[in-house]
N, C-alpha and C positions, 0 to 999 in steps of 0.2 A: 565756280567761288561768287566772282563780282560777273554784275550784268555788265553790258556795251557800253549804256548809259553812263553807271557808275566809274566805271573805268574813264571812261571821259573828263565827266566832273569831277573826279580825282583828278587828272592831268591839266586840265585848265586850271584846277584850283590852284595846284602847285604851281604852275608857270607864274599866274595873276600874284600867287603871294610873295613868291622868290624878286617878280618886278618891285612890289610894290615895298619890300622889306631893302633893296639897293639903292630904289630912290628916294627913303626913309631914310637910310646910311648916311647918302650923301649930303643930305640938310643938315643932318646933325655932326656933320664932320667935324666943323670947326670949334663943337661946344664940347665935344670928344677929348680931343688934341688941350682943352684945356682941365676939363675935368679926371680925366683917367690917364694922366701923362704919368709914367714909369709901369705901370700894370702889367706889361710886358716882361717884367722880372719877377711877380708873382705867377705866371704863366709857367714859367722856364721851369720856377721853385715846384712848382707841383708839377709836372711832367718827371724833373729830375727824381720828385720821390716816386711817383709812380715806379720808375725806369730801377729805382733802387729796392722799393719793395719786390718787385718780378724779380731781380735779380737774389735776392735772399732766399725767395721760395725756390728759383732755379736752382741755384748752390747746394740749399738746405737738404735738397732729397738727392 
């Protein structure tokens, strides 16, 4: 499906992308702590809602 060159390019691109994203996140960490305080509760609410939907579907059939 993919040639060897394409697989090598894809792997190298992924590795470089992850490294760059890590460094950019570390650079912006101070700003994230100021502007996105409390967003973990939104994530918890979203996951809870999804689990509730799955539970309703599971128990209704």
